[in-house]
PDBQT receptor file of N, H, CA, C and O in Angstrom, charges set to zero:
ATOM      1  N   MET A   1      11.978 -37.330 -12.219  1.00  0.00    +0.000 N 
ATOM      2  CA  MET A   1      11.204 -36.392 -13.014  1.00  0.00    +0.000 C 
ATOM      3  C   MET A   1       9.705 -36.667 -12.892  1.00  0.00    +0.000 C 
ATOM      4  O   MET A   1       8.886 -35.751 -12.957  1.00  0.00    +0.000 OA
ATOM      5  N   LYS A   2       9.363 -37.941 -12.716  1.00  0.00    +0.000 N 
ATOM      6  H   LYS A   2      10.029 -38.686 -12.664  1.00  0.00    +0.000 HD
ATOM      7  CA  LYS A   2       7.960 -38.292 -12.636  1.00  0.00    +0.000 C 
ATOM      8  C   LYS A   2       7.330 -37.737 -11.360  1.00  0.00    +0.000 C 
ATOM      9  O   LYS A   2       6.165 -37.340 -11.374  1.00  0.00    +0.000 OA
ATOM     10  N   ILE A   3       8.078 -37.704 -10.263  1.00  0.00    +0.000 N 
ATOM     11  H   ILE A   3       9.024 -38.027 -10.252  1.00  0.00    +0.000 HD
ATOM     12  CA  ILE A   3       7.530 -37.204  -9.007  1.00  0.00    +0.000 C 
ATOM     13  C   ILE A   3       7.231 -35.704  -9.103  1.00  0.00    +0.000 C 
ATOM     14  O   ILE A   3       6.305 -35.219  -8.453  1.00  0.00    +0.000 OA
ATOM     15  N   GLN A   4       7.992 -34.978  -9.892  1.00  0.00    +0.000 N 
ATOM     16  H   GLN A   4       8.744 -35.372 -10.420  1.00  0.00    +0.000 HD
ATOM     17  CA  GLN A   4       7.720 -33.551 -10.080  1.00  0.00    +0.000 C 
ATOM     18  C   GLN A   4       6.393 -33.335 -10.783  1.00  0.00    +0.000 C 
ATOM     19  O   GLN A   4       5.683 -32.375 -10.484  1.00  0.00    +0.000 OA
ATOM     20  N   LYS A   5       6.050 -34.213 -11.710  1.00  0.00    +0.000 N 
ATOM     21  H   LYS A   5       6.627 -34.993 -11.953  1.00  0.00    +0.000 HD
ATOM     22  CA  LYS A   5       4.760 -34.085 -12.396  1.00  0.00    +0.000 C 
ATOM     23  C   LYS A   5       3.606 -34.412 -11.459  1.00  0.00    +0.000 C 
ATOM     24  O   LYS A   5       2.529 -33.827 -11.572  1.00  0.00    +0.000 OA
ATOM     25  N   ILE A   6       3.824 -35.343 -10.533  1.00  0.00    +0.000 N 
ATOM     26  H   ILE A   6       4.699 -35.818 -10.441  1.00  0.00    +0.000 HD
ATOM     27  CA  ILE A   6       2.788 -35.662  -9.559  1.00  0.00    +0.000 C 
ATOM     28  C   ILE A   6       2.531 -34.455  -8.658  1.00  0.00    +0.000 C 
ATOM     29  O   ILE A   6       1.380 -34.107  -8.394  1.00  0.00    +0.000 OA
ATOM     30  N   PHE A   7       3.605 -33.817  -8.187  1.00  0.00    +0.000 N 
ATOM     31  H   PHE A   7       4.540 -34.100  -8.401  1.00  0.00    +0.000 HD
ATOM     32  CA  PHE A   7       3.439 -32.635  -7.350  1.00  0.00    +0.000 C 
ATOM     33  C   PHE A   7       2.815 -31.480  -8.126  1.00  0.00    +0.000 C 
ATOM     34  O   PHE A   7       2.069 -30.679  -7.563  1.00  0.00    +0.000 OA
ATOM     35  N   GLN A   8       3.119 -31.400  -9.408  1.00  0.00    +0.000 N 
ATOM     36  H   GLN A   8       3.725 -32.051  -9.865  1.00  0.00    +0.000 HD
ATOM     37  CA  GLN A   8       2.520 -30.357 -10.252  1.00  0.00    +0.000 C 
ATOM     38  C   GLN A   8       1.003 -30.496 -10.250  1.00  0.00    +0.000 C 
ATOM     39  O   GLN A   8       0.302 -29.492 -10.118  1.00  0.00    +0.000 OA
ATOM     40  N   TRP A   9       0.482 -31.697 -10.392  1.00  0.00    +0.000 N 
ATOM     41  H   TRP A   9       1.052 -32.512 -10.499  1.00  0.00    +0.000 HD
ATOM     42  CA  TRP A   9      -0.961 -31.921 -10.401  1.00  0.00    +0.000 C 
ATOM     43  C   TRP A   9      -1.550 -31.828  -9.003  1.00  0.00    +0.000 C 
ATOM     44  O   TRP A   9      -2.741 -31.560  -8.848  1.00  0.00    +0.000 OA
ATOM     45  N   ALA A  10      -0.731 -32.044  -7.991  1.00  0.00    +0.000 N 
ATOM     46  H   ALA A  10       0.237 -32.262  -8.117  1.00  0.00    +0.000 HD
ATOM     47  CA  ALA A  10      -1.216 -31.916  -6.609  1.00  0.00    +0.000 C 
ATOM     48  C   ALA A  10      -1.618 -30.468  -6.314  1.00  0.00    +0.000 C 
ATOM     49  O   ALA A  10      -2.518 -30.223  -5.511  1.00  0.00    +0.000 OA
ATOM     50  N   TYR A  11      -0.954 -29.516  -6.961  1.00  0.00    +0.000 N 
ATOM     51  H   TYR A  11      -0.223 -29.715  -7.614  1.00  0.00    +0.000 HD
ATOM     52  CA  TYR A  11      -1.334 -28.110  -6.779  1.00  0.00    +0.000 C 
ATOM     53  C   TYR A  11      -2.782 -27.870  -7.212  1.00  0.00    +0.000 C 
ATOM     54  O   TYR A  11      -3.503 -27.105  -6.571  1.00  0.00    +0.000 OA
ATOM     55  N   LEU A  12      -3.206 -28.518  -8.292  1.00  0.00    +0.000 N 
ATOM     56  H   LEU A  12      -2.620 -29.140  -8.813  1.00  0.00    +0.000 HD
ATOM     57  CA  LEU A  12      -4.597 -28.359  -8.729  1.00  0.00    +0.000 C 
ATOM     58  C   LEU A  12      -5.566 -29.006  -7.750  1.00  0.00    +0.000 C 
ATOM     59  O   LEU A  12      -6.659 -28.488  -7.522  1.00  0.00    +0.000 OA
ATOM     60  N   VAL A  13      -5.175 -30.125  -7.176  1.00  0.00    +0.000 N 
ATOM     61  H   VAL A  13      -4.287 -30.546  -7.361  1.00  0.00    +0.000 HD
ATOM     62  CA  VAL A  13      -6.023 -30.777  -6.178  1.00  0.00    +0.000 C 
ATOM     63  C   VAL A  13      -6.202 -29.859  -4.977  1.00  0.00    +0.000 C 
ATOM     64  O   VAL A  13      -7.314 -29.694  -4.475  1.00  0.00    +0.000 OA
ATOM     65  N   PHE A  14      -5.099 -29.257  -4.514  1.00  0.00    +0.000 N 
ATOM     66  H   PHE A  14      -4.196 -29.391  -4.922  1.00  0.00    +0.000 HD
ATOM     67  CA  PHE A  14      -5.186 -28.328  -3.391  1.00  0.00    +0.000 C 
ATOM     68  C   PHE A  14      -6.010 -27.092  -3.754  1.00  0.00    +0.000 C 
ATOM     69  O   PHE A  14      -6.729 -26.558  -2.910  1.00  0.00    +0.000 OA
ATOM     70  N   ALA A  15      -5.909 -26.642  -4.989  1.00  0.00    +0.000 N 
ATOM     71  H   ALA A  15      -5.325 -27.076  -5.675  1.00  0.00    +0.000 HD
ATOM     72  CA  ALA A  15      -6.701 -25.490  -5.417  1.00  0.00    +0.000 C 
ATOM     73  C   ALA A  15      -8.196 -25.801  -5.336  1.00  0.00    +0.000 C 
ATOM     74  O   ALA A  15      -8.983 -24.975  -4.873  1.00  0.00    +0.000 OA
ATOM     75  N   VAL A  16      -8.578 -26.982  -5.783  1.00  0.00    +0.000 N 
ATOM     76  H   VAL A  16      -7.939 -27.653  -6.159  1.00  0.00    +0.000 HD
ATOM     77  CA  VAL A  16      -9.992 -27.366  -5.712  1.00  0.00    +0.000 C 
ATOM     78  C   VAL A  16     -10.443 -27.445  -4.253  1.00  0.00    +0.000 C 
ATOM     79  O   VAL A  16     -11.538 -26.994  -3.915  1.00  0.00    +0.000 OA
ATOM     80  N   LEU A  17      -9.608 -28.011  -3.398  1.00  0.00    +0.000 N 
ATOM     81  H   LEU A  17      -8.719 -28.376  -3.673  1.00  0.00    +0.000 HD
ATOM     82  CA  LEU A  17      -9.959 -28.098  -1.979  1.00  0.00    +0.000 C 
ATOM     83  C   LEU A  17     -10.095 -26.716  -1.347  1.00  0.00    +0.000 C 
ATOM     84  O   LEU A  17     -11.013 -26.485  -0.560  1.00  0.00    +0.000 OA
ATOM     85  N   PHE A  18      -9.200 -25.805  -1.679  1.00  0.00    +0.000 N 
ATOM     86  H   PHE A  18      -8.455 -25.993  -2.319  1.00  0.00    +0.000 HD
ATOM     87  CA  PHE A  18      -9.277 -24.452  -1.127  1.00  0.00    +0.000 C 
ATOM     88  C   PHE A  18     -10.497 -23.698  -1.660  1.00  0.00    +0.000 C 
ATOM     89  O   PHE A  18     -11.122 -22.934  -0.925  1.00  0.00    +0.000 OA
ATOM     90  N   ILE A  19     -10.838 -23.907  -2.924  1.00  0.00    +0.000 N 
ATOM     91  H   ILE A  19     -10.330 -24.527  -3.522  1.00  0.00    +0.000 HD
ATOM     92  CA  ILE A  19     -12.040 -23.265  -3.475  1.00  0.00    +0.000 C 
ATOM     93  C   ILE A  19     -13.279 -23.793  -2.765  1.00  0.00    +0.000 C 
ATOM     94  O   ILE A  19     -14.164 -23.020  -2.398  1.00  0.00    +0.000 OA
ATOM     95  N   TRP A  20     -13.345 -25.100  -2.573  1.00  0.00    +0.000 N 
ATOM     96  H   TRP A  20     -12.626 -25.728  -2.871  1.00  0.00    +0.000 HD
ATOM     97  CA  TRP A  20     -14.480 -25.687  -1.860  1.00  0.00    +0.000 C 
ATOM     98  C   TRP A  20     -14.562 -25.143  -0.430  1.00  0.00    +0.000 C 
ATOM     99  O   TRP A  20     -15.650 -24.832   0.053  1.00  0.00    +0.000 OA
ATOM    100  N   ASP A  21     -13.422 -25.027   0.241  1.00  0.00    +0.000 N 
ATOM    101  H   ASP A  21     -12.538 -25.279  -0.152  1.00  0.00    +0.000 HD
ATOM    102  CA  ASP A  21     -13.389 -24.493   1.599  1.00  0.00    +0.000 C 
ATOM    103  C   ASP A  21     -13.822 -23.026   1.612  1.00  0.00    +0.000 C 
ATOM    104  O   ASP A  21     -14.567 -22.606   2.497  1.00  0.00    +0.000 OA
ATOM    105  N   GLY A  22     -13.363 -22.258   0.646  1.00  0.00    +0.000 N 
ATOM    106  H   GLY A  22     -12.758 -22.599  -0.073  1.00  0.00    +0.000 HD
ATOM    107  CA  GLY A  22     -13.721 -20.844   0.581  1.00  0.00    +0.000 C 
ATOM    108  C   GLY A  22     -15.205 -20.627   0.334  1.00  0.00    +0.000 C 
ATOM    109  O   GLY A  22     -15.818 -19.739   0.926  1.00  0.00    +0.000 OA
ATOM    110  N   VAL A  23     -15.778 -21.438  -0.539  1.00  0.00    +0.000 N 
ATOM    111  H   VAL A  23     -15.281 -22.160  -1.020  1.00  0.00    +0.000 HD
ATOM    112  CA  VAL A  23     -17.206 -21.310  -0.832  1.00  0.00    +0.000 C 
ATOM    113  C   VAL A  23     -18.040 -21.717   0.383  1.00  0.00    +0.000 C 
ATOM    114  O   VAL A  23     -19.063 -21.100   0.677  1.00  0.00    +0.000 OA
ATOM    115  N   SER A  24     -17.597 -22.754   1.080  1.00  0.00    +0.000 N 
ATOM    116  H   SER A  24     -16.765 -23.255   0.842  1.00  0.00    +0.000 HD
ATOM    117  CA  SER A  24     -18.361 -23.194   2.249  1.00  0.00    +0.000 C 
ATOM    118  C   SER A  24     -18.258 -22.201   3.406  1.00  0.00    +0.000 C 
ATOM    119  O   SER A  24     -19.181 -22.107   4.216  1.00  0.00    +0.000 OA
ATOM    120  N   LYS A  25     -17.154 -21.459   3.499  1.00  0.00    +0.000 N 
ATOM    121  H   LYS A  25     -16.404 -21.535   2.842  1.00  0.00    +0.000 HD
ATOM    122  CA  LYS A  25     -16.980 -20.471   4.564  1.00  0.00    +0.000 C 
ATOM    123  C   LYS A  25     -17.578 -19.108   4.217  1.00  0.00    +0.000 C 
ATOM    124  O   LYS A  25     -17.661 -18.236   5.081  1.00  0.00    +0.000 OA
ATOM    125  N   TRP A  26     -17.990 -18.917   2.978  1.00  0.00    +0.000 N 
ATOM    126  H   TRP A  26     -17.923 -19.625   2.276  1.00  0.00    +0.000 HD
ATOM    127  CA  TRP A  26     -18.408 -17.590   2.506  1.00  0.00    +0.000 C 
ATOM    128  C   TRP A  26     -19.541 -16.996   3.345  1.00  0.00    +0.000 C 
ATOM    129  O   TRP A  26     -19.500 -15.810   3.673  1.00  0.00    +0.000 OA
ATOM    130  N   SER A  27     -20.544 -17.789   3.697  1.00  0.00    +0.000 N 
ATOM    131  H   SER A  27     -20.577 -18.752   3.431  1.00  0.00    +0.000 HD
ATOM    132  CA  SER A  27     -21.692 -17.247   4.426  1.00  0.00    +0.000 C 
ATOM    133  C   SER A  27     -21.379 -17.021   5.902  1.00  0.00    +0.000 C 
ATOM    134  O   SER A  27     -22.003 -16.168   6.532  1.00  0.00    +0.000 OA
ATOM    135  N   GLU A  28     -20.432 -17.762   6.467  1.00  0.00    +0.000 N 
ATOM    136  H   GLU A  28     -19.925 -18.456   5.955  1.00  0.00    +0.000 HD
ATOM    137  CA  GLU A  28     -20.108 -17.635   7.881  1.00  0.00    +0.000 C 
ATOM    138  C   GLU A  28     -19.119 -16.504   8.152  1.00  0.00    +0.000 C 
ATOM    139  O   GLU A  28     -19.414 -15.558   8.882  1.00  0.00    +0.000 OA
ATOM    140  N   ASP A  29     -17.933 -16.627   7.543  1.00  0.00    +0.000 N 
ATOM    141  H   ASP A  29     -17.693 -17.396   6.951  1.00  0.00    +0.000 HD
ATOM    142  CA  ASP A  29     -16.845 -15.702   7.837  1.00  0.00    +0.000 C 
ATOM    143  C   ASP A  29     -16.149 -15.333   6.533  1.00  0.00    +0.000 C 
ATOM    144  O   ASP A  29     -15.414 -16.138   5.962  1.00  0.00    +0.000 OA
ATOM    145  N   SER A  30     -16.385 -14.121   6.073  1.00  0.00    +0.000 N 
ATOM    146  H   SER A  30     -16.982 -13.467   6.538  1.00  0.00    +0.000 HD
ATOM    147  CA  SER A  30     -15.821 -13.752   4.775  1.00  0.00    +0.000 C 
ATOM    148  C   SER A  30     -14.306 -13.622   4.812  1.00  0.00    +0.000 C 
ATOM    149  O   SER A  30     -13.657 -13.799   3.781  1.00  0.00    +0.000 OA
ATOM    150  N   THR A  31     -13.722 -13.317   5.971  1.00  0.00    +0.000 N 
ATOM    151  H   THR A  31     -14.249 -13.174   6.808  1.00  0.00    +0.000 HD
ATOM    152  CA  THR A  31     -12.262 -13.210   6.054  1.00  0.00    +0.000 C 
ATOM    153  C   THR A  31     -11.614 -14.570   5.800  1.00  0.00    +0.000 C 
ATOM    154  O   THR A  31     -10.643 -14.661   5.048  1.00  0.00    +0.000 OA
ATOM    155  N   GLY A  32     -12.135 -15.609   6.410  1.00  0.00    +0.000 N 
ATOM    156  H   GLY A  32     -12.923 -15.535   7.020  1.00  0.00    +0.000 HD
ATOM    157  CA  GLY A  32     -11.618 -16.955   6.179  1.00  0.00    +0.000 C 
ATOM    158  C   GLY A  32     -11.816 -17.397   4.745  1.00  0.00    +0.000 C 
ATOM    159  O   GLY A  32     -10.989 -18.123   4.193  1.00  0.00    +0.000 OA
ATOM    160  N   ALA A  33     -12.906 -16.966   4.141  1.00  0.00    +0.000 N 
ATOM    161  H   ALA A  33     -13.579 -16.377   4.589  1.00  0.00    +0.000 HD
ATOM    162  CA  ALA A  33     -13.167 -17.316   2.750  1.00  0.00    +0.000 C 
ATOM    163  C   ALA A  33     -12.154 -16.648   1.829  1.00  0.00    +0.000 C 
ATOM    164  O   ALA A  33     -11.674 -17.264   0.877  1.00  0.00    +0.000 OA
ATOM    165  N   TYR A  34     -11.829 -15.392   2.112  1.00  0.00    +0.000 N 
ATOM    166  H   TYR A  34     -12.218 -14.892   2.885  1.00  0.00    +0.000 HD
ATOM    167  CA  TYR A  34     -10.833 -14.694   1.283  1.00  0.00    +0.000 C 
ATOM    168  C   TYR A  34      -9.464 -15.358   1.380  1.00  0.00    +0.000 C 
ATOM    169  O   TYR A  34      -8.739 -15.441   0.389  1.00  0.00    +0.000 OA
ATOM    170  N   ILE A  35      -9.115 -15.824   2.558  1.00  0.00    +0.000 N 
ATOM    171  H   ILE A  35      -9.704 -15.756   3.364  1.00  0.00    +0.000 HD
ATOM    172  CA  ILE A  35      -7.826 -16.494   2.731  1.00  0.00    +0.000 C 
ATOM    173  C   ILE A  35      -7.807 -17.798   1.930  1.00  0.00    +0.000 C 
ATOM    174  O   ILE A  35      -6.829 -18.092   1.243  1.00  0.00    +0.000 OA
ATOM    175  N   SER A  36      -8.877 -18.570   2.018  1.00  0.00    +0.000 N 
ATOM    176  H   SER A  36      -9.672 -18.331   2.576  1.00  0.00    +0.000 HD
ATOM    177  CA  SER A  36      -8.937 -19.830   1.270  1.00  0.00    +0.000 C 
ATOM    178  C   SER A  36      -8.911 -19.590  -0.235  1.00  0.00    +0.000 C 
ATOM    179  O   SER A  36      -8.230 -20.311  -0.965  1.00  0.00    +0.000 OA
ATOM    180  N   LEU A  37      -9.636 -18.599  -0.698  1.00  0.00    +0.000 N 
ATOM    181  H   LEU A  37     -10.189 -18.014  -0.105  1.00  0.00    +0.000 HD
ATOM    182  CA  LEU A  37      -9.652 -18.305  -2.133  1.00  0.00    +0.000 C 
ATOM    183  C   LEU A  37      -8.304 -17.749  -2.602  1.00  0.00    +0.000 C 
ATOM    184  O   LEU A  37      -7.890 -18.000  -3.734  1.00  0.00    +0.000 OA
ATOM    185  N   GLY A  38      -7.629 -17.003  -1.744  1.00  0.00    +0.000 N 
ATOM    186  H   GLY A  38      -7.966 -16.800  -0.825  1.00  0.00    +0.000 HD
ATOM    187  CA  GLY A  38      -6.287 -16.522  -2.072  1.00  0.00    +0.000 C 
ATOM    188  C   GLY A  38      -5.296 -17.667  -2.189  1.00  0.00    +0.000 C 
ATOM    189  O   GLY A  38      -4.456 -17.677  -3.089  1.00  0.00    +0.000 OA
ATOM    190  N   LEU A  39      -5.391 -18.628  -1.285  1.00  0.00    +0.000 N 
ATOM    191  H   LEU A  39      -6.073 -18.620  -0.554  1.00  0.00    +0.000 HD
ATOM    192  CA  LEU A  39      -4.527 -19.802  -1.374  1.00  0.00    +0.000 C 
ATOM    193  C   LEU A  39      -4.841 -20.635  -2.605  1.00  0.00    +0.000 C 
ATOM    194  O   LEU A  39      -3.938 -21.230  -3.192  1.00  0.00    +0.000 OA
ATOM    195  N   ALA A  40      -6.101 -20.687  -3.006  1.00  0.00    +0.000 N 
ATOM    196  H   ALA A  40      -6.835 -20.203  -2.529  1.00  0.00    +0.000 HD
ATOM    197  CA  ALA A  40      -6.473 -21.397  -4.229  1.00  0.00    +0.000 C 
ATOM    198  C   ALA A  40      -5.848 -20.716  -5.448  1.00  0.00    +0.000 C 
ATOM    199  O   ALA A  40      -5.337 -21.387  -6.344  1.00  0.00    +0.000 OA
ATOM    200  N   ALA A  41      -5.890 -19.391  -5.479  1.00  0.00    +0.000 N 
ATOM    201  H   ALA A  41      -6.304 -18.845  -4.750  1.00  0.00    +0.000 HD
ATOM    202  CA  ALA A  41      -5.268 -18.663  -6.585  1.00  0.00    +0.000 C 
ATOM    203  C   ALA A  41      -3.756 -18.904  -6.616  1.00  0.00    +0.000 C 
ATOM    204  O   ALA A  41      -3.167 -19.047  -7.688  1.00  0.00    +0.000 OA
ATOM    205  N   LEU A  42      -3.140 -18.946  -5.446  1.00  0.00    +0.000 N 
ATOM    206  H   LEU A  42      -3.618 -18.830  -4.575  1.00  0.00    +0.000 HD
ATOM    207  CA  LEU A  42      -1.707 -19.222  -5.369  1.00  0.00    +0.000 C 
ATOM    208  C   LEU A  42      -1.391 -20.633  -5.863  1.00  0.00    +0.000 C 
ATOM    209  O   LEU A  42      -0.392 -20.837  -6.554  1.00  0.00    +0.000 OA
ATOM    210  N   ALA A  43      -2.222 -21.597  -5.519  1.00  0.00    +0.000 N 
ATOM    211  H   ALA A  43      -3.033 -21.432  -4.957  1.00  0.00    +0.000 HD
ATOM    212  CA  ALA A  43      -2.005 -22.972  -5.962  1.00  0.00    +0.000 C 
ATOM    213  C   ALA A  43      -2.149 -23.089  -7.476  1.00  0.00    +0.000 C 
ATOM    214  O   ALA A  43      -1.390 -23.822  -8.110  1.00  0.00    +0.000 OA
ATOM    215  N   ILE A  44      -3.108 -22.382  -8.061  1.00  0.00    +0.000 N 
ATOM    216  H   ILE A  44      -3.724 -21.787  -7.546  1.00  0.00    +0.000 HD
ATOM    217  CA  ILE A  44      -3.281 -22.403  -9.523  1.00  0.00    +0.000 C 
ATOM    218  C   ILE A  44      -2.079 -21.756 -10.203  1.00  0.00    +0.000 C 
ATOM    219  O   ILE A  44      -1.595 -22.248 -11.222  1.00  0.00    +0.000 OA
ATOM    220  N   PHE A  45      -1.600 -20.651  -9.634  1.00  0.00    +0.000 N 
ATOM    221  H   PHE A  45      -1.993 -20.251  -8.806  1.00  0.00    +0.000 HD
ATOM    222  CA  PHE A  45      -0.397 -20.011 -10.180  1.00  0.00    +0.000 C 
ATOM    223  C   PHE A  45       0.795 -20.966 -10.121  1.00  0.00    +0.000 C 
ATOM    224  O   PHE A  45       1.554 -21.076 -11.085  1.00  0.00    +0.000 OA
ATOM    225  N   MET A  46       0.961 -21.657  -8.992  1.00  0.00    +0.000 N 
ATOM    226  H   MET A  46       0.345 -21.568  -8.209  1.00  0.00    +0.000 HD
ATOM    227  CA  MET A  46       2.085 -22.577  -8.845  1.00  0.00    +0.000 C 
ATOM    228  C   MET A  46       1.979 -23.747  -9.823  1.00  0.00    +0.000 C 
ATOM    229  O   MET A  46       3.000 -24.243 -10.300  1.00  0.00    +0.000 OA
ATOM    230  N   PHE A  47       0.759 -24.196 -10.128  1.00  0.00    +0.000 N 
ATOM    231  H   PHE A  47      -0.070 -23.793  -9.740  1.00  0.00    +0.000 HD
ATOM    232  CA  PHE A  47       0.595 -25.259 -11.114  1.00  0.00    +0.000 C 
ATOM    233  C   PHE A  47       1.152 -24.830 -12.466  1.00  0.00    +0.000 C 
ATOM    234  O   PHE A  47       1.936 -25.556 -13.077  1.00  0.00    +0.000 OA
ATOM    235  N   PHE A  48       0.749 -23.659 -12.928  1.00  0.00    +0.000 N 
ATOM    236  H   PHE A  48       0.112 -23.070 -12.431  1.00  0.00    +0.000 HD
ATOM    237  CA  PHE A  48       1.215 -23.204 -14.236  1.00  0.00    +0.000 C 
ATOM    238  C   PHE A  48       2.700 -22.862 -14.220  1.00  0.00    +0.000 C 
ATOM    239  O   PHE A  48       3.391 -23.072 -15.217  1.00  0.00    +0.000 OA
ATOM    240  N   PHE A  49       3.198 -22.342 -13.107  1.00  0.00    +0.000 N 
ATOM    241  H   PHE A  49       2.636 -22.172 -12.297  1.00  0.00    +0.000 HD
ATOM    242  CA  PHE A  49       4.626 -22.042 -12.999  1.00  0.00    +0.000 C 
ATOM    243  C   PHE A  49       5.445 -23.323 -13.059  1.00  0.00    +0.000 C 
ATOM    244  O   PHE A  49       6.433 -23.391 -13.789  1.00  0.00    +0.000 OA
ATOM    245  N   ARG A  50       5.042 -24.345 -12.295  1.00  0.00    +0.000 N 
ATOM    246  H   ARG A  50       4.238 -24.290 -11.702  1.00  0.00    +0.000 HD
ATOM    247  CA  ARG A  50       5.779 -25.612 -12.292  1.00  0.00    +0.000 C 
ATOM    248  C   ARG A  50       5.677 -26.305 -13.647  1.00  0.00    +0.000 C 
ATOM    249  O   ARG A  50       6.637 -26.933 -14.094  1.00  0.00    +0.000 OA
ATOM    250  N   LYS A  51       4.522 -26.196 -14.306  1.00  0.00    +0.000 N 
ATOM    251  H   LYS A  51       3.742 -25.686 -13.943  1.00  0.00    +0.000 HD
ATOM    252  CA  LYS A  51       4.355 -26.811 -15.618  1.00  0.00    +0.000 C 
ATOM    253  C   LYS A  51       5.326 -26.191 -16.627  1.00  0.00    +0.000 C 
ATOM    254  O   LYS A  51       5.972 -26.898 -17.400  1.00  0.00    +0.000 OA
ATOM    255  N   ARG A  52       5.415 -24.876 -16.605  1.00  0.00    +0.000 N 
ATOM    256  H   ARG A  52       4.890 -24.301 -15.977  1.00  0.00    +0.000 HD
ATOM    257  CA  ARG A  52       6.324 -24.183 -17.522  1.00  0.00    +0.000 C 
ATOM    258  C   ARG A  52       7.782 -24.500 -17.198  1.00  0.00    +0.000 C 
ATOM    259  O   ARG A  52       8.597 -24.704 -18.098  1.00  0.00    +0.000 OA
ATOM    260  N   PHE A  53       8.101 -24.540 -15.903  1.00  0.00    +0.000 N 
ATOM    261  H   PHE A  53       7.439 -24.375 -15.172  1.00  0.00    +0.000 HD
ATOM    262  CA  PHE A  53       9.467 -24.825 -15.479  1.00  0.00    +0.000 C 
ATOM    263  C   PHE A  53       9.865 -26.259 -15.854  1.00  0.00    +0.000 C 
ATOM    264  O   PHE A  53      10.980 -26.486 -16.324  1.00  0.00    +0.000 OA
ATOM    265  N   ASN A  54       8.964 -27.222 -15.650  1.00  0.00    +0.000 N 
ATOM    266  H   ASN A  54       8.058 -27.038 -15.268  1.00  0.00    +0.000 HD
ATOM    267  CA  ASN A  54       9.267 -28.614 -16.007  1.00  0.00    +0.000 C 
ATOM    268  C   ASN A  54       9.459 -28.769 -17.505  1.00  0.00    +0.000 C 
ATOM    269  O   ASN A  54      10.317 -29.535 -17.943  1.00  0.00    +0.000 OA
ATOM    270  N   LYS A  55       8.673 -28.052 -18.295  1.00  0.00    +0.000 N 
ATOM    271  H   LYS A  55       7.976 -27.430 -17.940  1.00  0.00    +0.000 HD
ATOM    272  CA  LYS A  55       8.829 -28.120 -19.754  1.00  0.00    +0.000 C 
ATOM    273  C   LYS A  55      10.187 -27.556 -20.169  1.00  0.00    +0.000 C 
ATOM    274  O   LYS A  55      10.845 -28.095 -21.059  1.00  0.00    +0.000 OA
ATOM    275  N   LYS A  56      10.596 -26.478 -19.523  1.00  0.00    +0.000 N 
ATOM    276  H   LYS A  56      10.062 -26.040 -18.800  1.00  0.00    +0.000 HD
ATOM    277  CA  LYS A  56      11.889 -25.883 -19.834  1.00  0.00    +0.000 C 
ATOM    278  C   LYS A  56      13.025 -26.851 -19.506  1.00  0.00    +0.000 C 
ATOM    279  O   LYS A  56      13.989 -26.956 -20.264  1.00  0.00    +0.000 OA
ATOM    280  N   ILE A  57      12.918 -27.551 -18.390  1.00  0.00    +0.000 N 
ATOM    281  H   ILE A  57      12.135 -27.466 -17.773  1.00  0.00    +0.000 HD
ATOM    282  CA  ILE A  57      13.941 -28.521 -17.999  1.00  0.00    +0.000 C 
ATOM    283  C   ILE A  57      13.963 -29.703 -18.977  1.00  0.00    +0.000 C 
ATOM    284  O   ILE A  57      15.037 -30.166 -19.359  1.00  0.00    +0.000 OA
ATOM    285  N   GLU A  58      12.798 -30.187 -19.379  1.00  0.00    +0.000 N 
ATOM    286  H   GLU A  58      11.925 -29.811 -19.068  1.00  0.00    +0.000 HD
ATOM    287  CA  GLU A  58      12.737 -31.294 -20.343  1.00  0.00    +0.000 C 
ATOM    288  C   GLU A  58      13.353 -30.906 -21.679  1.00  0.00    +0.000 C 
ATOM    289  O   GLU A  58      14.076 -31.699 -22.283  1.00  0.00    +0.000 OA
ATOM    290  N   ASP A  59      13.072 -29.690 -22.144  1.00  0.00    +0.000 N 
ATOM    291  H   ASP A  59      12.485 -29.046 -21.653  1.00  0.00    +0.000 HD
ATOM    292  CA  ASP A  59      13.642 -29.228 -23.410  1.00  0.00    +0.000 C 
ATOM    293  C   ASP A  59      15.150 -29.122 -23.310  1.00  0.00    +0.000 C 
ATOM    294  O   ASP A  59      15.856 -29.431 -24.271  1.00  0.00    +0.000 OA
ATOM    295  N   ARG A  60      15.654 -28.695 -22.172  1.00  0.00    +0.000 N 
ATOM    296  H   ARG A  60      15.081 -28.445 -21.392  1.00  0.00    +0.000 HD
ATOM    297  CA  ARG A  60      17.088 -28.571 -21.985  1.00  0.00    +0.000 C 
ATOM    298  C   ARG A  60      17.744 -29.948 -21.956  1.00  0.00    +0.000 C 
ATOM    299  O   ARG A  60      18.845 -30.118 -22.480  1.00  0.00    +0.000 OA
ATOM    300  N   ASN A  61      17.078 -30.936 -21.348  1.00  0.00    +0.000 N 
ATOM    301  H   ASN A  61      16.184 -30.798 -20.923  1.00  0.00    +0.000 HD
ATOM    302  CA  ASN A  61      17.638 -32.281 -21.275  1.00  0.00    +0.000 C 
ATOM    303  C   ASN A  61      17.598 -32.996 -22.622  1.00  0.00    +0.000 C 
ATOM    304  O   ASN A  61      18.431 -33.866 -22.876  1.00  0.00    +0.000 OA
ATOM    305  N   ASN A  62      16.661 -32.653 -23.480  1.00  0.00    +0.000 N 
ATOM    306  H   ASN A  62      15.984 -31.947 -23.274  1.00  0.00    +0.000 HD
ATOM    307  CA  ASN A  62      16.547 -33.292 -24.788  1.00  0.00    +0.000 C 
ATOM    308  C   ASN A  62      17.586 -32.784 -25.781  1.00  0.00    +0.000 C 
ATOM    309  O   ASN A  62      17.858 -33.447 -26.782  1.00  0.00    +0.000 OA
ATOM    310  N   LYS A  63      18.162 -31.633 -25.521  1.00  0.00    +0.000 N 
ATOM    311  H   LYS A  63      17.942 -31.094 -24.708  1.00  0.00    +0.000 HD
ATOM    312  CA  LYS A  63      19.166 -31.096 -26.453  1.00  0.00    +0.000 C 
ATOM    313  C   LYS A  63      20.524 -31.667 -26.211  1.00  0.00    +0.000 C 
ATOM    314  O   LYS A  63      21.474 -31.317 -26.911  1.00  0.00    +0.000 OA
TER     315      LYS A  63
């Protein structure tokens, strides 16, 4: 269960990296920047999805 929480936070790390990549590519190639920012949005969504899913599993195991 602990490894799932580590991967949950890894999504936020990847989101920050993709945002940084998107901002740095913005002036050169806007298409590459949109892809990086889209992946950052996906990583943030996955963080909240995994957080909610892990909480649901913990609640089920506690009952």
